[in-house]
C-alpha positions in Angstrom: 15.3 -41.4 -3.4 12.8 -41.7 -6.0 11.7 -38.4 -7.6 8.2 -37.4 -9.2 7.6 -35.9 -12.5 4.6 -34.2 -13.0 3.5 -34.4 -16.6 1.7 -31.7 -18.6 0.6 -32.2 -22.1 -1.8 -30.7 -24.6 -1.6 -29.1 -28.3 -0.3 -25.8 -29.3 -1.3 -22.6 -27.7 -3.4 -24.3 -24.9 -1.7 -22.5 -22.2 0.4 -25.8 -21.3 3.9 -24.2 -21.0 2.3 -21.0 -18.5 0.5 -23.8 -16.5 4.0 -25.6 -16.0 5.9 -22.6 -15.5 3.5 -21.2 -12.9 3.0 -24.3 -11.0 6.9 -25.1 -10.7 7.5 -21.6 -9.5 4.6 -22.3 -6.5 5.8 -26.0 -5.6 9.2 -24.8 -6.1 10.3 -27.2 -9.1 12.3 -27.4 -12.3 10.6 -26.6 -15.1 11.3 -28.6 -18.1 10.2 -27.3 -21.6 10.4 -30.4 -23.6 8.9 -28.3 -26.7 12.2 -26.1 -26.5 14.5 -29.0 -26.7 12.6 -29.8 -30.3 12.8 -26.2 -31.0 16.7 -26.0 -30.6 16.8 -28.8 -33.0 15.0 -27.1 -35.6 16.9 -24.0 -34.8 20.1 -25.6 -35.5 18.8 -27.6 -39.0 17.6 -23.7 -40.0 20.6 -21.8 -39.2 22.6 -24.3 -41.3 19.9 -23.6 -44.4 19.3 -27.3 -44.3 16.1 -28.7 -45.5 13.8 -30.1 -42.1 12.3 -32.6 -44.5 15.6 -34.0 -45.4 15.6 -36.5 -42.4 19.1 -38.3 -43.3 21.2 -35.0 -43.4 19.0 -33.9 -40.2 20.5 -37.7 -38.9 23.9 -36.3 -39.7 23.6 -33.2 -38.1 22.5 -35.6 -34.7 25.5 -37.0 -34.7 28.0 -33.8 -35.5 26.4 -31.6 -33.0 27.0 -31.3 -29.5 23.8 -31.1 -27.6 23.5 -29.7 -24.0 20.9 -29.7 -21.3 21.5 -27.4 -17.9 19.0 -26.2 -15.3 19.2 -22.7 -15.0 17.0 -20.4 -12.0 14.5 -23.4 -11.7 14.4 -24.2 -15.8 16.1 -26.0 -18.4 18.3 -24.4 -21.3 19.1 -26.6 -24.1 22.3 -25.8 -25.8 23.8 -26.3 -29.5 27.5 -27.0 -29.6 28.0 -24.5 -26.3 25.2 -21.7 -27.6 21.6 -21.3 -26.0 19.6 -20.2 -28.5 17.7 -17.4 -27.2 13.4 -18.0 -26.8 12.9 -15.5 -29.3 14.5 -17.5 -32.1 13.1 -20.8 -30.8 9.6 -19.5 -31.1 10.1 -17.7 -34.7 7.6 -18.5 -37.5 10.2 -20.3 -39.1 11.0 -22.7 -36.4 6.9 -22.5 -35.6 6.8 -23.9 -39.6 9.3 -26.9 -39.4 9.2 -27.7 -35.8 6.8 -30.7 -36.6 8.5 -32.0 -39.4 12.1 -32.4 -37.2 10.1 -34.1 -34.2 8.4 -36.6 -36.2 11.9 -38.1 -36.7 12.5 -41.6 -34.3 15.8 -40.8 -33.9 15.4 -36.7 -33.0 13.2 -38.4 -30.4 14.6 -41.1 -28.8 17.5 -38.6 -28.2 15.6 -35.9 -26.4 13.6 -38.3 -24.8 16.4 -39.3 -23.1 18.0 -36.2 -22.3 14.6 -35.6 -21.0 14.3 -38.7 -18.3 17.8 -38.1 -17.1 16.5 -34.7 -15.8 14.5 -37.1 -13.3 17.8 -38.1 -11.5 18.1 -34.3 -10.6 14.8 -33.8 -8.4 11.1 -33.4 -8.9 9.9 -31.5 -11.9 7.1 -30.2 -13.9 7.4 -31.2 -17.7 5.5 -30.2 -20.2 5.0 -31.2 -24.1 3.2 -33.4 -26.2 4.0 -37.0 -25.0 5.0 -36.7 -21.6 2.4 -38.7 -20.3 2.2 -41.1 -23.0 5.8 -41.8 -23.7 8.5 -39.8 -21.5 7.2 -40.4 -18.1 4.2 -43.2 -18.7 4.1 -44.4 -15.1 3.3 -40.9 -13.3 0.2 -40.9 -11.5 0.4 -37.1 -11.6 -0.7 -36.4 -15.6 -2.4 -33.4 -17.0 -3.8 -32.8 -20.6 -4.5 -28.7 -20.9 -6.5 -28.1 -24.1 -9.0 -25.4 -25.4 -11.1 -24.8 -28.5 -8.9 -24.4 -31.9 -10.5 -20.6 -32.0 -9.3 -19.6 -28.6 -5.6 -21.3 -29.3 -5.9 -19.7 -33.1 -6.4 -16.3 -31.3 -3.8 -17.0 -28.3 -1.2 -17.4 -31.3 -2.0 -14.2 -33.4 -2.1 -12.3 -30.2 1.9 -13.6 -29.7 2.7 -12.7 -33.3 2.5 -16.0 -34.4 1.6 -17.1 -38.2 1.4 -20.8 -38.2 -1.8 -22.5 -38.0 -2.8 -24.2 -34.4 -4.7 -26.4 -36.9 -2.2 -27.4 -39.0 0.4 -28.1 -35.9 -2.3 -29.8 -34.4 -2.8 -32.4 -37.8 1.2 -33.1 -37.6 1.3 -33.6 -34.0 -1.4 -36.1 -33.7 -0.9 -37.9 -37.3 2.5 -38.7 -37.0 3.8 -42.6 -36.5 6.3 -41.6 -33.5 4.7 -40.8 -29.9 1.8 -38.8 -31.5 0.0 -36.2 -29.6 -2.9 -37.8 -27.5 -4.7 -38.0 -24.2 -3.4 -40.7 -21.8 -5.7 -42.6 -20.5 -5.3 -41.7 -17.0 -4.7 -38.1 -17.3 -6.7 -35.3 -16.0 -7.9 -32.9 -19.1 -8.6 -29.6 -18.4 -10.0 -27.3 -21.0 -8.8 -23.7 -20.8 -10.9 -22.0 -23.0 -12.9 -20.0 -20.5 -10.9 -20.6 -17.8 -8.0 -17.7 -16.2 -4.4 -19.4 -15.5 -5.3 -18.9 -11.8 -8.3 -21.2 -11.9 -6.2 -23.7 -14.2 -3.5 -24.0 -11.6 -6.5 -24.2 -8.7 -7.5 -27.4 -10.5 -4.1 -28.9 -11.0 -3.0 -28.3 -7.6 -6.3 -29.8 -6.0 -5.8 -32.9 -8.0 -2.3 -33.3 -7.2 -3.2 -33.2 -3.6 -5.8 -35.7 -4.2 -3.4 -37.9 -6.1 -1.0 -37.1 -2.8 1.4 -35.3 -4.2 
């Protein structure tokens, strides 16, 4: 049996993680937060007091550490040498400021994209990130790009207590040479600036029905 993937991409603070999580809950699917996987690598780099911009050292760490992924309560969790960092640690200001540096390293992306694709062997899923519809699962017909105005996204980040600038994250993610953030040609684009989460979910589910989910 071929399992199916719903790809949800978008910039920082667009609401894609909330949409993906709620959609997975409503459809009874596993939700994969690909960004948390890149954050886990970043967290380990910072925990070891390494420079996230020192690519050779990051690559050495990549080979030394045992990176694990498990599914628990309908969501995926990444472990680092058997340790599971808390989401509060993965969303710290330090990780926020450095994750784009780690995510642009080709070898890091190769490792994590391979692990992301392995999840599809276990069943249908919802995966959110920045390159799910363009790189991880480019052949899936179920692609969505969740966005919002920069002002709305900045306000959301501030409400979460995060200090990073969404404009800088957008620039880093869109301009990186490997798997840059962009809209897949066949993705359904939804602007969440003036929509509630329920309204966004209704649009996504309606389109899924049209596509034969």
